[in-house]
LUMDRENSE-840605 format. One record per residue (C-alpha): residue in one letter; chain; x, y, z. Coordinates in Angstrom, 1 decimal. Example, Ala and Ser with C-alpha at 12.3 -4.5 7.8 and 13.67 -1.06 7.14 Angstrom:
BEGIN
+--------+--------+--------+--------+--------+
! residu ! chaine !      u !      v !      w !
+--------+--------+--------+--------+--------+
!      a !      A !   12.3 !   -4.5 !    7.8 !
!      s !      A !   13.7 !   -1.1 !    7.1 !
+--------+--------+--------+--------+--------+
END
This chain:
BEGIN
+--------+--------+--------+--------+--------+
! residu ! chaine !      u !      v !      w !
+--------+--------+--------+--------+--------+
!      m !      A !  -17.6 !    8.8 !   17.9 !
!      t !      A !  -20.4 !   10.0 !   20.5 !
!      k !      A !  -23.9 !    8.4 !   20.3 !
!      k !      A !  -25.3 !   12.3 !   19.4 !
!      n !      A !  -22.9 !   12.6 !   16.5 !
!      y !      A !  -23.7 !    8.9 !   15.5 !
!      t !      A !  -27.4 !    9.6 !   15.3 !
!      l !      A !  -26.7 !   13.1 !   12.8 !
!      s !      A !  -24.2 !   11.2 !   11.2 !
!      s !      A !  -26.8 !    8.8 !   10.2 !
!      l !      A !  -29.9 !   11.2 !    9.3 !
!      i !      A !  -26.9 !   12.4 !    6.7 !
!      i !      A !  -25.8 !    9.1 !    5.7 !
!      m !      A !  -30.1 !    8.6 !    5.3 !
!      a !      A !  -30.5 !   11.5 !    2.9 !
!      v !      A !  -27.2 !   10.8 !    0.9 !
!      i !      A !  -29.4 !    7.0 !    0.4 !
!      v !      A !  -32.3 !    8.8 !   -0.6 !
!      l !      A !  -30.6 !   10.7 !   -3.4 !
!      a !      A !  -29.0 !    8.4 !   -4.7 !
!      a !      A !  -31.7 !    6.0 !   -4.9 !
!      c !      A !  -33.6 !    8.8 !   -6.8 !
!      t !      A !  -30.2 !    9.4 !   -9.4 !
!      s !      A !  -30.3 !    6.1 !  -10.2 !
!      g !      A !  -34.0 !    5.1 !  -10.9 !
!      g !      A !  -27.8 !    4.0 !    8.6 !
!      r !      A !  -25.8 !    3.7 !    8.0 !
!      s !      A !  -21.5 !    2.8 !    8.6 !
!      i !      A !  -19.9 !    4.3 !   11.6 !
!      p !      A !  -17.0 !    6.4 !   10.6 !
!      s !      A !  -14.1 !    5.9 !   12.3 !
!      e !      A !  -12.2 !    8.5 !   14.2 !
!      v !      A !   -8.6 !    6.8 !   13.6 !
!      p !      A !   -7.3 !    8.5 !   10.1 !
!      l !      A !   -7.4 !    6.0 !    7.2 !
!      v !      A !   -3.9 !    4.6 !    6.5 !
!      r !      A !   -3.2 !    2.9 !    3.5 !
!      t !      A !    0.0 !    0.5 !    4.3 !
!      e !      A !    3.3 !    1.0 !    1.2 !
!      e !      A !    4.5 !   -1.8 !    1.0 !
!      p !      A !    3.7 !   -5.0 !   -1.1 !
!      v !      A !    3.2 !   -8.8 !    0.0 !
!      a !      A !    4.3 !  -11.2 !   -2.5 !
!      t !      A !    2.9 !  -10.2 !   -5.1 !
!      i !      A !    0.7 !   -7.8 !   -4.5 !
!      e !      A !    0.0 !   -4.3 !   -5.6 !
!      s !      A !   -1.2 !   -1.8 !   -3.6 !
!      r !      A !   -1.3 !    1.9 !   -4.7 !
!      e !      A !   -2.9 !    5.6 !   -3.8 !
!      t !      A !   -3.3 !    7.0 !   -7.3 !
!      e !      A !   -6.1 !    7.8 !   -8.5 !
!      d !      A !   -5.3 !    7.5 !  -12.7 !
!      s !      A !   -7.1 !    4.5 !  -13.0 !
!      m !      A !  -10.4 !    6.0 !  -11.3 !
!      e !      A !  -10.4 !    9.3 !  -13.4 !
!      t !      A !  -10.2 !    7.8 !  -16.4 !
!      g !      A !  -13.0 !    4.7 !  -14.8 !
!      e !      A !  -10.6 !    2.0 !  -16.8 !
!      f !      A !  -10.5 !   -1.4 !  -14.8 !
!      i !      A !   -7.1 !   -1.7 !  -12.5 !
!      e !      A !   -6.4 !   -4.8 !  -14.5 !
!      t !      A !   -3.3 !   -5.2 !  -16.9 !
!      e !      A !   -5.3 !   -5.6 !  -20.5 !
!      e !      A !   -3.7 !   -8.6 !  -20.6 !
!      s !      A !   -5.0 !  -10.2 !  -17.3 !
!      m !      A !   -8.6 !   -8.7 !  -19.0 !
!      e !      A !   -7.9 !  -10.3 !  -22.1 !
!      m !      A !   -5.8 !  -13.5 !  -20.7 !
!      e !      A !   -6.4 !  -16.9 !  -22.7 !
!      a !      A !   -8.5 !  -19.8 !  -20.2 !
!      p !      A !   -6.1 !  -20.8 !  -18.1 !
!      a !      A !   -5.3 !  -24.4 !  -18.9 !
!      k !      A !   -5.2 !  -25.4 !  -14.4 !
!      g !      A !   -6.0 !  -23.5 !  -12.1 !
!      l !      A !   -7.2 !  -19.7 !  -11.6 !
!      a !      A !   -4.9 !  -17.2 !  -13.3 !
!      c !      A !   -5.9 !  -13.4 !  -12.7 !
!      t !      A !   -5.6 !   -9.9 !  -11.2 !
!      v !      A !   -7.5 !   -9.2 !   -8.7 !
!      s !      A !   -8.3 !   -5.3 !   -8.4 !
!      l !      A !   -9.9 !   -4.3 !   -5.0 !
!      w !      A !  -10.9 !   -0.7 !   -4.2 !
!      h !      A !  -11.3 !    0.2 !   -0.3 !
!      s !      A !  -11.0 !    2.2 !    2.2 !
!      l !      A !   -9.3 !    0.6 !    4.7 !
!      m !      A !   -7.5 !    1.5 !    7.9 !
!      e !      A !   -3.5 !    0.2 !    8.1 !
!      n !      A !   -4.3 !   -2.3 !   10.7 !
!      e !      A !   -7.1 !   -4.2 !    8.4 !
!      m !      A !   -4.7 !   -3.5 !    5.3 !
!      e !      A !   -2.6 !   -5.6 !    7.0 !
!      s !      A !   -5.0 !   -8.5 !    7.2 !
!      l !      A !   -6.3 !   -7.8 !    3.7 !
!      k !      A !   -2.9 !   -8.7 !    2.6 !
!      e !      A !   -2.4 !  -11.6 !    4.5 !
!      v !      A !   -5.5 !  -13.3 !    3.3 !
!      a !      A !   -4.5 !  -12.4 !   -0.6 !
!      a !      A !   -0.9 !  -13.7 !    0.5 !
!      a !      A !   -2.7 !  -16.9 !    1.9 !
!      f !      A !   -4.8 !  -17.4 !   -1.4 !
!      q !      A !   -1.9 !  -16.6 !   -3.2 !
!      e !      A !   -0.7 !  -20.2 !   -1.8 !
!      m !      A !   -3.6 !  -22.0 !   -3.0 !
!      n !      A !   -3.7 !  -20.0 !   -6.6 !
!      p !      A !    0.1 !  -18.8 !   -7.5 !
!      n !      A !   -0.7 !  -17.7 !  -10.9 !
!      v !      A !   -3.5 !  -15.2 !   -9.0 !
!      e !      A !   -1.9 !  -11.3 !   -8.6 !
!      f !      A !   -3.7 !   -8.9 !   -6.6 !
!      d !      A !   -3.8 !   -4.8 !   -7.1 !
!      f !      A !   -5.1 !   -3.1 !   -4.3 !
!      l !      A !   -5.9 !    0.9 !   -4.4 !
!      y !      A !   -7.1 !    3.3 !   -1.2 !
!      t !      A !   -9.3 !    6.2 !   -2.1 !
!      p !      A !  -10.8 !    8.0 !    1.2 !
!      n !      A !  -14.1 !    7.0 !    2.3 !
!      s !      A !  -15.4 !   10.0 !    2.1 !
!      d !      A !  -14.5 !    9.4 !   -2.2 !
!      i !      A !  -14.6 !    6.0 !   -3.1 !
!      k !      A !  -18.3 !    5.7 !   -3.8 !
!      s !      A !  -18.6 !    8.3 !   -6.0 !
!      k !      A !  -15.3 !    6.9 !   -7.6 !
!      f !      A !  -16.7 !    3.7 !   -8.4 !
!      e !      A !  -20.1 !    4.6 !   -9.5 !
!      s !      A !  -18.7 !    6.9 !  -12.2 !
!      a !      A !  -16.2 !    4.4 !  -13.1 !
!      a !      A !  -18.4 !    1.5 !  -13.3 !
!      a !      A !  -20.9 !    2.9 !  -15.1 !
!      i !      A !  -19.3 !    3.3 !  -17.7 !
!      g !      A !  -18.1 !   -0.3 !  -18.0 !
!      g !      A !  -14.7 !    0.5 !  -15.2 !
!      g !      A !  -13.9 !   -0.3 !  -11.8 !
!      p !      A !  -12.6 !   -2.6 !   -9.8 !
!      s !      A !  -12.9 !   -6.8 !   -9.7 !
!      i !      A !  -14.2 !   -5.9 !   -5.8 !
!      l !      A !  -15.2 !   -2.9 !   -3.9 !
!      i !      A !  -15.5 !   -2.9 !   -0.1 !
!      g !      A !  -17.7 !   -0.3 !    1.8 !
!      s !      A !  -20.4 !    0.6 !    3.4 !
!      a !      A !  -23.5 !   -1.4 !    3.7 !
!      e !      A !  -25.5 !    1.7 !    2.7 !
!      w !      A !  -24.2 !    1.8 !   -1.2 !
!      g !      A !  -25.8 !   -1.3 !   -2.0 !
!      p !      A !  -29.6 !   -1.2 !   -3.0 !
!      a !      A !  -28.5 !    2.2 !   -4.7 !
!      f !      A !  -25.4 !    0.2 !   -6.6 !
!      y !      A !  -27.7 !   -2.6 !   -7.2 !
!      d !      A !  -30.8 !   -0.6 !   -9.1 !
!      a !      A !  -27.6 !    1.4 !  -11.4 !
!      l !      A !  -26.7 !   -2.1 !  -12.3 !
!      l !      A !  -23.1 !   -1.5 !  -10.8 !
!      v !      A !  -22.7 !   -4.6 !   -8.8 !
!      h !      A !  -23.7 !   -8.2 !   -9.2 !
!      d !      A !  -26.7 !  -10.2 !   -7.5 !
!      v !      A !  -24.4 !  -12.6 !   -5.7 !
!      s !      A !  -26.8 !  -14.8 !   -5.5 !
!      e !      A !  -26.1 !  -16.6 !   -8.8 !
!      f !      A !  -22.6 !  -17.7 !   -7.0 !
!      a !      A !  -23.6 !  -18.4 !   -3.4 !
!      s !      A !  -24.0 !  -21.7 !   -2.2 !
!      d !      A !  -26.0 !  -22.4 !    0.5 !
!      e !      A !  -23.3 !  -23.7 !    2.4 !
!      l !      A !  -21.5 !  -20.5 !    2.4 !
!      l !      A !  -24.6 !  -18.7 !    3.2 !
!      a !      A !  -25.0 !  -20.8 !    5.8 !
!      t !      A !  -21.9 !  -20.0 !    7.7 !
!      i !      A !  -23.0 !  -15.9 !    7.6 !
!      n !      A !  -24.8 !  -14.6 !   10.8 !
!      p !      A !  -28.7 !  -14.9 !    9.9 !
!      a !      A !  -29.0 !  -10.7 !   10.6 !
!      a !      A !  -25.9 !  -10.0 !    8.5 !
!      l !      A !  -27.0 !  -11.7 !    5.6 !
!      g !      A !  -30.2 !   -9.7 !    6.2 !
!      v !      A !  -27.6 !   -6.8 !    5.6 !
!      v !      A !  -27.1 !   -7.7 !    2.6 !
!      q !      A !  -30.6 !   -9.1 !    0.9 !
!      y !      A !  -32.1 !   -6.3 !   -1.3 !
!      s !      A !  -35.2 !   -6.8 !   -3.8 !
!      d !      A !  -34.5 !  -10.2 !   -4.2 !
!      a !      A !  -30.8 !  -10.5 !   -4.7 !
!      l !      A !  -27.7 !  -10.2 !   -2.5 !
!      v !      A !  -26.2 !   -7.3 !   -3.9 !
!      g !      A !  -23.0 !   -8.4 !   -1.5 !
!      l !      A !  -21.7 !  -10.3 !    0.8 !
!      p !      A !  -21.4 !   -9.1 !    4.5 !
!      l !      A !  -17.3 !   -8.6 !    5.6 !
!      k !      A !  -17.7 !   -7.8 !    9.5 !
!      l !      A !  -20.1 !   -6.8 !   12.1 !
!      k !      A !  -20.6 !   -3.8 !   14.0 !
!      g !      A !  -23.7 !   -2.6 !   15.7 !
!      v !      A !  -26.0 !   -2.5 !   18.6 !
!      l !      A !  -24.4 !   -4.6 !   22.2 !
!      m !      A !  -25.7 !   -4.6 !   26.1 !
!      f !      A !  -22.3 !   -4.0 !   27.6 !
!      r !      A !  -21.8 !   -4.2 !   31.4 !
!      n !      A !  -19.2 !   -3.3 !   34.0 !
!      a !      A !  -19.3 !   -6.6 !   35.9 !
!      s !      A !  -17.9 !   -5.1 !   38.9 !
!      l !      A !  -21.4 !   -3.3 !   39.5 !
!      v !      A !  -23.3 !   -6.0 !   37.9 !
!      p !      A !  -21.5 !   -9.6 !   37.9 !
!      e !      A !  -24.5 !  -11.9 !   36.3 !
!      a !      A !  -25.5 !  -11.3 !   32.7 !
!      p !      A !  -29.7 !  -11.1 !   32.7 !
!      t !      A !  -31.5 !  -13.5 !   31.1 !
!      t !      A !  -34.7 !  -11.3 !   30.8 !
!      f !      A !  -35.7 !   -7.6 !   30.9 !
!      d !      A !  -37.1 !   -7.9 !   34.1 !
!      e !      A !  -34.0 !   -9.9 !   35.5 !
!      l !      A !  -32.1 !   -6.7 !   34.4 !
!      v !      A !  -34.6 !   -4.5 !   36.3 !
!      e !      A !  -33.7 !   -6.2 !   39.2 !
!      m !      A !  -30.4 !   -6.4 !   38.7 !
!      a !      A !  -29.6 !   -3.0 !   38.1 !
!      q !      A !  -32.6 !   -2.2 !   41.3 !
!      a !      A !  -30.2 !   -4.4 !   43.6 !
!      a !      A !  -26.6 !   -2.6 !   42.1 !
!      t !      A !  -28.0 !    1.1 !   42.5 !
!      s !      A !  -26.5 !    3.1 !   45.3 !
!      a !      A !  -26.2 !    6.7 !   46.0 !
!      d !      A !  -22.9 !    6.7 !   43.6 !
!      v !      A !  -23.8 !    4.3 !   41.7 !
!      v !      A !  -26.9 !    3.7 !   38.9 !
!      g !      A !  -27.3 !   -0.2 !   38.3 !
!      a !      A !  -28.2 !    0.9 !   34.4 !
!      y !      A !  -28.7 !    3.7 !   32.7 !
!      l !      A !  -30.7 !    2.5 !   29.5 !
!      e !      A !  -30.9 !    4.1 !   25.5 !
!      y !      A !  -34.5 !    4.4 !   24.3 !
!      g !      A !  -33.5 !    6.5 !   20.8 !
!      l !      A !  -35.1 !    4.6 !   17.8 !
!      f !      A !  -31.6 !    3.1 !   16.5 !
!      f !      A !  -31.0 !    1.5 !   19.7 !
!      s !      A !  -34.2 !    0.6 !   20.6 !
!      a !      A !  -36.3 !   -0.4 !   17.3 !
!      s !      A !  -35.0 !   -4.2 !   17.3 !
!      h !      A !  -36.4 !   -4.8 !   20.6 !
!      l !      A !  -39.4 !   -4.4 !   18.6 !
!      h !      A !  -38.2 !   -7.4 !   16.3 !
!      a !      A !  -37.5 !   -9.4 !   19.7 !
!      l !      A !  -40.8 !   -9.5 !   20.7 !
!      g !      A !  -42.3 !  -10.5 !   17.8 !
!      g !      A !  -43.3 !   -7.1 !   15.6 !
!      a !      A !  -41.3 !   -5.7 !   13.1 !
!      l !      A !  -40.4 !   -1.9 !   12.2 !
!      m !      A !  -41.2 !   -1.7 !    8.9 !
!      d !      A !  -41.6 !   -4.3 !    5.5 !
!      s !      A !  -39.2 !   -5.7 !    3.0 !
!      d !      A !  -40.8 !   -3.1 !    1.2 !
!      g !      A !  -40.0 !   -0.4 !    3.6 !
!      n !      A !  -43.8 !   -0.1 !    4.8 !
!      p !      A !  -44.7 !    0.9 !    8.5 !
!      t !      A !  -45.9 !   -2.0 !   10.5 !
!      f !      A !  -45.1 !   -0.7 !   14.0 !
!      n !      A !  -48.7 !    0.0 !   14.8 !
!      d !      A !  -50.3 !   -2.6 !   16.0 !
!      e !      A !  -50.2 !   -4.7 !   19.4 !
!      k !      A !  -46.7 !   -5.6 !   19.4 !
!      g !      A !  -45.6 !   -1.9 !   18.4 !
!      v !      A !  -47.9 !   -0.6 !   21.9 !
!      e !      A !  -45.9 !   -3.5 !   24.0 !
!      w !      A !  -42.7 !   -2.6 !   22.5 !
!      v !      A !  -43.7 !    0.9 !   23.7 !
!      e !      A !  -44.5 !    0.4 !   27.1 !
!      m !      A !  -41.6 !   -1.9 !   27.7 !
!      l !      A !  -39.6 !    1.3 !   26.7 !
!      k !      A !  -41.7 !    3.3 !   29.3 !
!      r !      A !  -40.6 !    0.4 !   32.1 !
!      f !      A !  -36.7 !    1.3 !   31.3 !
!      n !      A !  -36.8 !    3.8 !   34.5 !
!      e !      A !  -37.5 !    1.1 !   36.7 !
!      a !      A !  -34.2 !    0.2 !   36.1 !
!      g !      A !  -32.7 !    3.4 !   36.5 !
!      p !      A !  -31.9 !    6.8 !   34.0 !
!      v !      A !  -32.8 !    7.1 !   30.7 !
!      e !      A !  -31.7 !    8.7 !   27.6 !
!      n !      A !  -32.4 !    9.5 !   23.7 !
!      n !      A !  -30.0 !   10.3 !   21.9 !
!      t !      A !  -27.0 !   11.5 !   24.2 !
!      d !      A !  -24.0 !   10.4 !   25.9 !
!      n !      A !  -25.0 !   10.5 !   29.6 !
!      d !      A !  -25.6 !    7.1 !   29.6 !
!      v !      A !  -21.9 !    6.8 !   28.1 !
!      n !      A !  -20.0 !    9.4 !   30.0 !
!      l !      A !  -21.1 !    7.5 !   33.6 !
!      f !      A !  -20.6 !    4.1 !   32.3 !
!      l !      A !  -16.9 !    5.7 !   31.2 !
!      e !      A !  -16.7 !    6.8 !   35.4 !
!      g !      A !  -17.1 !    3.4 !   36.5 !
!      r !      A !  -20.7 !    4.5 !   37.7 !
!      s !      A !  -23.1 !    3.0 !   35.5 !
!      g !      A !  -23.9 !   -0.7 !   35.4 !
!      i !      A !  -25.5 !   -1.8 !   32.4 !
!      l !      A !  -24.9 !    0.6 !   29.0 !
!      i !      A !  -26.5 !   -0.1 !   26.0 !
!      d !      A !  -24.6 !    1.5 !   22.9 !
!      g !      A !  -22.1 !    0.8 !   19.6 !
!      l !      A !  -19.6 !   -1.9 !   19.1 !
!      w !      A !  -17.6 !    1.3 !   18.4 !
!      n !      A !  -16.9 !    2.6 !   22.1 !
!      a !      A !  -16.0 !   -1.0 !   23.2 !
!      a !      A !  -12.6 !    0.0 !   22.8 !
!      h !      A !  -13.2 !    3.1 !   25.1 !
!      l !      A !  -14.9 !    1.7 !   27.2 !
!      a !      A !  -12.5 !   -1.1 !   28.3 !
!      e !      A !  -10.0 !    1.1 !   28.6 !
!      a !      A !  -12.3 !    3.1 !   31.3 !
!      i !      A !  -13.3 !    0.6 !   33.4 !
!      g !      A !  -10.9 !   -2.3 !   32.7 !
!      s !      A !  -10.9 !   -5.1 !   30.4 !
!      e !      A !  -10.7 !   -7.5 !   33.0 !
!      n !      A !  -14.6 !   -5.6 !   34.2 !
!      l !      A !  -16.0 !   -5.1 !   30.6 !
!      v !      A !  -18.6 !   -7.7 !   29.4 !
!      i !      A !  -20.8 !   -8.1 !   26.3 !
!      d !      A !  -23.4 !  -10.1 !   27.7 !
!      p !      A !  -26.2 !  -11.9 !   25.2 !
!      w !      A !  -29.9 !   -9.9 !   24.6 !
!      p !      A !  -32.2 !  -11.0 !   27.4 !
!      s !      A !  -35.1 !  -12.2 !   26.1 !
!      n !      A !  -37.5 !   -9.4 !   24.6 !
!      m !      A !  -34.5 !   -7.4 !   23.6 !
!      s !      A !  -32.5 !   -7.2 !   20.6 !
!      g !      A !  -29.5 !   -4.7 !   18.5 !
!      y !      A !  -28.8 !   -3.6 !   15.2 !
!      v !      A !  -26.2 !   -5.5 !   13.0 !
!      q !      A !  -24.4 !   -3.6 !   10.8 !
!      t !      A !  -21.9 !   -4.7 !    8.1 !
!      d !      A !  -19.3 !   -3.3 !    5.9 !
!      n !      A !  -19.8 !   -5.1 !    2.7 !
!      i !      A !  -17.7 !   -6.9 !    0.0 !
!      y !      A !  -19.4 !   -5.7 !   -3.7 !
!      l !      A !  -18.8 !   -7.6 !   -6.8 !
!      n !      A !  -18.8 !   -5.5 !  -10.2 !
!      a !      A !  -21.4 !   -6.0 !  -12.7 !
!      n !      A !  -19.0 !   -5.7 !  -15.2 !
!      l !      A !  -16.8 !   -8.7 !  -14.6 !
!      e !      A !  -17.1 !  -11.6 !  -16.9 !
!      s !      A !  -16.0 !  -14.4 !  -17.9 !
!      y !      A !  -12.3 !  -15.6 !  -16.0 !
!      n !      A !  -12.3 !  -12.6 !  -14.1 !
!      l !      A !  -15.5 !  -12.6 !  -12.9 !
!      e !      A !  -14.9 !  -16.8 !  -11.4 !
!      c !      A !  -11.1 !  -15.4 !  -10.5 !
!      s !      A !  -12.3 !  -12.4 !   -8.6 !
!      w !      A !  -15.6 !  -14.7 !   -7.7 !
!      a !      A !  -12.7 !  -17.2 !   -5.6 !
!      f !      A !  -11.2 !  -14.2 !   -3.6 !
!      m !      A !  -15.1 !  -12.6 !   -2.5 !
!      e !      A !  -16.2 !  -16.2 !   -1.0 !
!      y !      A !  -12.5 !  -17.2 !    0.4 !
!      l !      A !  -12.7 !  -13.5 !    2.6 !
!      l !      A !  -15.7 !  -15.2 !    4.1 !
!      s !      A !  -13.9 !  -18.7 !    4.3 !
!      p !      A !  -13.0 !  -19.1 !    8.2 !
!      e !      A !   -9.2 !  -19.0 !    7.2 !
!      g !      A !  -10.2 !  -15.5 !    6.0 !
!      q !      A !  -12.1 !  -14.4 !    8.8 !
!      m !      A !   -9.7 !  -15.3 !   11.2 !
!      l !      A !   -7.0 !  -13.3 !    9.7 !
!      f !      A !   -9.4 !  -10.3 !    9.7 !
!      s !      A !  -10.2 !  -11.3 !   13.2 !
!      d !      A !   -6.4 !  -11.2 !   14.7 !
!      p !      A !   -6.6 !   -8.5 !   17.3 !
!      d !      A !   -3.3 !   -7.7 !   15.9 !
!      l !      A !   -4.1 !   -6.3 !   13.1 !
!      a !      A !   -7.9 !   -5.7 !   11.9 !
!      g !      A !   -9.5 !   -7.0 !   15.0 !
!      n !      A !  -12.6 !   -7.5 !   12.8 !
!      v !      A !  -15.9 !   -9.3 !   14.6 !
!      p !      A !  -16.2 !  -12.0 !   11.7 !
!      a !      A !  -18.6 !  -12.1 !    9.9 !
!      i !      A !  -19.3 !  -15.7 !    9.6 !
!      v !      A !  -20.8 !  -18.4 !   12.8 !
!      g !      A !  -19.1 !  -20.7 !   14.6 !
!      l !      A !  -15.3 !  -19.6 !   14.9 !
!      k !      A !  -13.4 !  -18.9 !   18.3 !
!      i !      A !  -11.8 !  -16.2 !   18.7 !
!      t !      A !   -9.9 !  -15.7 !   21.9 !
!      e !      A !   -9.8 !  -12.1 !   22.1 !
!      p !      A !  -13.2 !  -12.1 !   24.7 !
!      i !      A !  -14.7 !   -8.6 !   23.4 !
!      q !      A !  -14.6 !   -9.9 !   19.9 !
!      q !      A !  -15.8 !  -13.5 !   21.0 !
!      q !      A !  -19.1 !  -11.6 !   23.3 !
!      a !      A !  -19.6 !   -9.6 !   20.6 !
!      m !      A !  -20.1 !  -12.7 !   18.0 !
!      t !      A !  -22.3 !  -13.9 !   20.3 !
!      a !      A !  -24.2 !  -11.3 !   20.9 !
!      f !      A !  -24.5 !  -10.4 !   17.1 !
!      a !      A !  -25.8 !  -13.7 !   16.9 !
!      g !      A !  -29.2 !  -12.6 !   18.4 !
!      g !      A !  -29.4 !   -9.5 !   17.1 !
!      i !      A !  -31.3 !   -8.1 !   13.8 !
!      a !      A !  -30.3 !   -6.6 !   10.0 !
!      f !      A !  -30.4 !   -3.0 !   10.4 !
!      p !      A !  -32.4 !   -1.5 !    7.3 !
!      v !      A !  -30.3 !    0.1 !    4.7 !
!      i !      A !  -33.4 !    0.6 !    1.9 !
!      p !      A !  -34.1 !    4.6 !    1.3 !
!      e !      A !  -37.3 !    4.3 !    3.2 !
!      m !      A !  -35.6 !    4.0 !    6.5 !
!      g !      A !  -35.1 !    7.7 !    6.4 !
!      a !      A !  -38.6 !    8.1 !    6.9 !
!      y !      A !  -38.8 !    6.6 !   10.2 !
!      w !      A !  -36.1 !    8.6 !   12.4 !
!      g !      A !  -37.9 !   11.7 !   13.4 !
!      p !      A !  -41.7 !   10.4 !   13.7 !
!      v !      A !  -41.1 !    7.6 !   15.2 !
!      n !      A !  -38.4 !    8.7 !   17.9 !
!      d !      A !  -40.5 !   11.8 !   18.9 !
!      a !      A !  -43.4 !    8.9 !   19.3 !
!      l !      A !  -41.6 !    7.7 !   21.7 !
!      l !      A !  -40.0 !   10.6 !   23.5 !
!      a !      A !  -43.9 !   11.6 !   24.1 !
!      v !      A !  -44.7 !    8.3 !   26.0 !
!      v !      A !  -41.2 !    7.9 !   27.8 !
!      e !      A !  -40.7 !   12.1 !   29.0 !
!      e !      A !  -44.4 !   13.2 !   28.5 !
!      g !      A !  -47.0 !   10.0 !   29.7 !
!      a !      A !  -48.8 !   10.4 !   25.8 !
!      d !      A !  -51.0 !    7.0 !   25.3 !
!      p !      A !  -48.6 !    4.6 !   22.8 !
!      a !      A !  -51.8 !    3.8 !   20.4 !
!      e !      A !  -51.6 !    7.6 !   20.0 !
!      a !      A !  -48.4 !    8.4 !   19.5 !
!      l !      A !  -48.0 !    5.4 !   17.2 !
!      q !      A !  -51.0 !    6.3 !   15.3 !
!      t !      A !  -49.3 !   10.0 !   14.7 !
!      a !      A !  -46.2 !    8.5 !   13.9 !
!      h !      A !  -47.6 !    5.8 !   10.9 !
!      d !      A !  -49.5 !    8.5 !    9.9 !
!      a !      A !  -45.9 !   10.9 !    9.3 !
!      v !      A !  -44.2 !    7.7 !    8.0 !
!      v !      A !  -46.3 !    6.6 !    5.4 !
!      a !      A !  -46.7 !   10.8 !    4.3 !
!      a !      A !  -42.9 !   10.5 !    3.8 !
!      v !      A !  -42.1 !    7.4 !    1.9 !
!      a !      A !  -44.1 !    8.4 !   -0.5 !
!      e !      A !  -42.5 !   11.7 !   -0.6 !
!      i !      A !  -39.3 !    9.4 !   -0.6 !
!      r !      A !  -40.9 !    7.5 !   -3.5 !
!      v !      A !  -42.1 !   10.0 !   -6.0 !
!      e !      A !  -38.4 !   11.8 !   -5.6 !
+--------+--------+--------+--------+--------+
END
C-alpha cells in the first residue's frame, strides 16, 4: 500500500468510526494480498466459509456445546472464531489451536472466514441479537464502537496483571477505552524508521545525530535522509518530546510549549534532506537505493527489503525525541458468552497472547507477525528490529474524535514547514478548528 492511499484510507475509516459511534450511542492497514481461506481442517478444528450462521445471528457452537454440563475435568467447549485472515495467518492460527488442544483435548474449534469488508457488520448484527462467534479477530478501530454497543466483554475482568505486563505498552494502550480493555492485541504494525545500511552505516540515537549522519551520506545522487512529516507519521514525535496530541477523552492538548517544540523540530527535518507530507516520493527514492533514512509503515518492509537487499535494510530504534504510532489487530470476546463457554473462550484468547501462541504467529514461514508481547527472541531480523522499535512507540488513537485532527493539524504543519508560518499561530488555528470538529462529532 502506498502512503498516499493509506492517508486516504485513514480518513475514510475514521468517518466510519464516527458513524458507528453515532448509531451505537486509524485505522488498520488494508492488505493488498487477497484474503484466502484454507480448506483443510486440522485435528478437530473446523474451517468454514458459509454465511448461514451469520445471517441467522446464531452462535457457531452447536446447541449441545452451548448447553453442556460442567466438565468433570479440564475445559470442554467449541470455540467459534470469525476472521478475515490471509492464508499464511490462518495456518498459524490452526497451529495455535492444535497446540491448545494438546493441553485441552475436549476443546474444539470452528473457524469462519468472511471478507474484511463484511465481517464488522456481520458481527454487529449477530451479536446485537445474542449471537455471533465466541471470538472475533479484527481491526482495532472497531473496539470502541463494539464496547459502546455492549457487544464485547471488558476483558480487564479476566486478564491478570502478569498477562498485561507481557504486552507491548503502546499496544495495550490501543485496546484501552473508557476505563475498559475492549480486547487484546494479536499483532503489531505501525510507523517505523528504516535505514539503508549501505548508505548510512550506523543508527542515529538523537535527532541531531540523524541530521549529522544524513548530511555526511548526501552526495550528488544520494540523499542521506528523506523525512516524512505528515500528521500520521509525525504526531508521535510530539509524545516523545513530552507533549500529547489529545487527552484520553479526545480533547486537543497540542497547543502548548511542547507543541511548538514539536513543530520547530519538524521544520528542522529539511536539514537532513528533502521532506514530504503524505506523498510517496520519499518511499520511491529509498526503493531506488538513493536515500539513506525513511519514515514509513511496517506494511512496506518486504517491498523495501526486496528493492535494496535484505542485508541492507535495517529498522532502527527511534532516536531520542522521536517515535512512531503503534497499531494492532485485535482479539475480541463476545459479550454474549457466559459460564463455561466464556471460561473456555477466554482461555484460548489468553493462549493467543502466550509466548507459545505468539511465537507460532511470528513464524516467518507462516503469518510472520510482529509479536504483541515483549521479550520474545525472534530469529528473523526485520521482525526482531520492528519489535524493538515498537517498544518505543506510541498508541495510535482509535476513538472517533481522532477524525477531527487530520485536516486541521496537518494543515498547520504544512503552513509552518512549507510557508514559514509562525508555529504558535498555526497551532492556535488548528486547535480552534479541532475543538469545533470534536464538538460536531459528539453532537452527532
